N, C-alpha and C positions, 0 to 999 in steps of 0.2 A: 504494500500500500504506500502511495506517495505521501510524504509529510505535508501537513498543512501549516507547519510552524512558520515563524518569521524568516524572511529571506535576507541573505547577507551578500553584499558586494565584496568579492574576493580580490585582493591585490594580486596582480599577475606575478609580481616579484616573489610573493610568498609561495605561489605555485611552483615557480622555478626552483626555489629552495627545496620544496617537497620532492620534486622529480629528481633533483640532483642527489639528495640523500637516499632516495629509493634506488637509484642506479648505482651509487657508490657503496651503499651498505653501511656507511658510518658517517657521522657528522664531520669527523676529522678529514676523511678523504674528500667529502663533498666540499668542505670549506676551501681545500686546496684548489679544487677545480673552479670554484666561483671567486677565488681571490678575496675571501673575507675571513675574518677571524672565526675560530670555532665557537666562542661564546656568542658572537653576533648571530651566527647561523642557528645556534640552538634557540636563541630568543625568537628568531623569525619563525622557526618551526613550531614552537610552543604558541606563538601568537596565532598562527594559522589554525592550529587545533582548537584554540579558544574561540576564534571567530566562527568556525563552522560547526563546533560542538562535536567533534569526532576525535578519537584517539587513532592516530595514523600508524604509529610504530610501537613495537615492544622489543626490549633488549633480549637477545638470545646468544649466549656464549660470546659476549663482547661485540656483537653486531646488532644493528637495528633491523628488525624484520617487520615487514608490513603486516598490519592487522587486516582482518577481513574487510573493514571499512576502507583502509588504505588501498587494498587491492582493487576495490570497486571504484575508488576515486581516481586512481592513477591513469587509466586510459583516457578518461575525460579531461584530466589535467593536461595530458600530452596534446590532445586535440585542440584545447583552448590555446595553448602556447604556440602550436603550429599555426593556428588561425591568426593569432596576434602578429606573428612574424610575417605571414602573408599580407595582412592589412598594412603593416608598416612598409613592406616592399612596394605594394600597390600604391600607397599614398606617395611614396617617393617618385614612382612613375608618373602619377597625376601631377605632382609638383613640377615635373619636367615637361608637362604638356601632353602626356599620353591620353588617348581617348579610344575606347574599343569600337564604338559605332557612333557615327554622326547622325543625330536625329534631325531631319529636315521637315519643316512644315511649309506647305504651299496650298494654293487652291487646287481642286481636283483637276482643273484644266491645265494648270501649270505643271502639276505632277506628271500628267500624261504627255503633254506636248514638249516639255522642256527637260524635266528631271529623268524620266524613264530612259530616253535615248542617251543621255549623258552617263547614267549608271551603267548602261550596257557597254559603253566604250571607255569607262573611266580607268585611269592608271591604277595599277596594282599597288603603287606607292601610297595611295590614299586609303584611309580606313574604310570599312564597309559603310554604305550610306543607306539609311532607312528613311522612308518618306511617309508622312501622315498628312492627310488633307484636312483643311479647315474652311469654314464658311468665310465669305467676304467680310472684311473688317475684324476678323478674329485671329488672323495668323500671327500678328505680332504679340498678342497676349500669350501665345504658347511659349514664348521665351521665358516667361515667369514660371512655366511648368517644367516639362521634360524636353523641350526642344532646344537644340544647340544652334540651329541655323534656320533662317526664314528666307524664302525666295518669293518675292511678290512684286507686283507692278505699282502698288501704292507707296507713297513717300514714307520712309521709316521714321519712327520717333527720334528726336534729337539725341537721346542718350545712347543710342546704339552705334556700334561700328558698322560702316556701310561700304559696300562695293557696288558700283554701277556695272552690272554684268554686260549689258548690251543695250542698244537702242532699237526697239522693234518697230518696223514699219506699220503704220496704221493703214488698214485696207478697207475698201468697200467690198463686201462679199455679195455676189449676185449669181443667179443661175446663168448657165452658158447661153441661154436664149435672150438674156437681158441686153438692152442696147449699150450698157456700159462694159459688157464682157469683152467686146472686141477692142476696147481702148487699152493702150499700154498704161494709162493712168487716168485719174479723174481730178479735176480742180475742185476747190471748195465751191466756187460759183456754180459749177455743174451739179455738184453733189447735193447742195441744199434745195435744189429744185425737185428732188425726189422725196418720196415718203421714206423717212429714215427710221432705223431700229438701232438705238444707241445704248451704250453701257449706262447703268444708272449712275446717279451723281455721287455715290460713295467711291467710285473708282477714279483713280488719278487720270487715266486715259480720257475719261469724259471731260475732265477739266481742261485737258489739252485741246480736245476737239472744240469745246465751247469757247475757249479763249482765242483760238485761231479764227473761228467763225466771227466772233465779235470784233476782233482786230481788223478783219477784212470788211467790216461793215455789212455783214450778211445776217440773215435770219433763216431759221429752218421753216420750210413750208409746212411740214408736219413731222413729228418725231414721237415714236414710242420708245419705251425703255425695257431693257432686260437686265436681270441680275445674274444670269447664267449664260455664258457665251454660246454653248451648243443650242440652247433654246432660241437665242437671237438668230442664229444661223438657220435653225429649223424654220422659223417664220419667214426668213428671206427665201429659203428654198421653196416654201409654199406660196411665194409670190405676194407676200404681205408688205414688202418694202425692201430697202437696201440696209443690210446689217453693216455696222461700222465698228471696227475694233482691231485688236492684235491677235496673233496666234495662227494656228493652222486651219485651213478651210475644211468644212465638213459638208456632207450631203451633196458632193460634186459641185460645190459653189466655186466660182472663179474669184480669186483675190485681186483687186485692182488698187494699186497704191494711190493714196490721197496726197495731192500736191498742194503746197502753199507757196507764197511768194519766195520763201526761203528754201524751197526744195521739198523733198518728201517729208510728210508729217511722221514723226516718230515719237515713241513713248519709252521711257527707261524701264528696265527690269532690274530690281535691286536684290542683293544678298545682304542680310543683316544678322548681327549676333551681338551678345552682350560684350561690352568692351573689356570687362574684367574676367571673361571666360578663361578657365585655366588652359584651354587648348586653342586660344585665339589664333595662334600662328598656323595651326592645322586648318582651322576654319577659313582663314585667309587663303590658304593653298587650295582648298576645295572651291572657293569662290573664283580664284584665278583659273583653275582648270575648267570650271563651268563656263566662264567667260570665253576662254579660248575655244571651247567646243561650240558655243553659240556663234561666235564671230567667224571662225574659219573651219570648223569641223564638218560643215555640210558641203564643202567643195568649192565655193566661189570666194571671191575676195571680200574684204570688209565692206560693209554697206550693201552687199548684194546676197550674201549667203543666207538663204532662207528668210530674207527680210530683216536681218540683223545688221546693226552697225556697231562700231566700237563704242565703249562706254564714254560718258561725259557728264556734264551737269544735268540735273533733273529738269 
């Protein structure tokens, strides 16, 4: 039957004394191994017996022999001491920036379009990457939980370390039969004349679209909103309007770059992490690898590879 008596916190140093005496068979021999005096070791051993309420040794022919209670305790003491050694070693690794798995949070679309292809081709020098999806507006909150890194299109909070991974081209997504599909690009003036399906106002890309439109002195003829890019594209595929945003096309839609007076409209994609993260250098390496993958890993030069450009200001 398990005891229901009071629990005691045992000093690991006392357990080391106990194991040393059990292995050596005498306080004198154990004291030499531990580089302590015999009286000091005896006091430590008696203190342990008092604290746990067990007699651990009995003298037999000039040697200390484990009692039945001591025999029961010894394997557990060895396990605890080995675990403590492992914890100390692992803590040292962590202090040097070690991380077993990088937990990344992103939207479901970013996880599928951006992170999955990167993971498939990532360098073996990087630690394993695990991805969890989060709803729009919730990804950065995950850094206060179990996430190490966030990849998102929205501007990160100011207290985070940030890398601009790439600048993604903003496209108008239309069916192949749409009159814009044959164009190599579409100007804002042309675009606002169509029924638009735009990202909702929580998304940074929507602010970019709105600001460019306002700066050009234009207004939308009509605009609906979506909070899930695949749903916006689905509505475009159904002929309900022109979906505008970043990412890979779905439903056989044709991506048509949106042009402003300054050139292609683009939106940044960010990687962010806590500035005091113990593995900040590794997270920066992951971000750099992802940036390289986005900019040049798809075959073309910067500014053209999959609609990505090199990083810059938001």
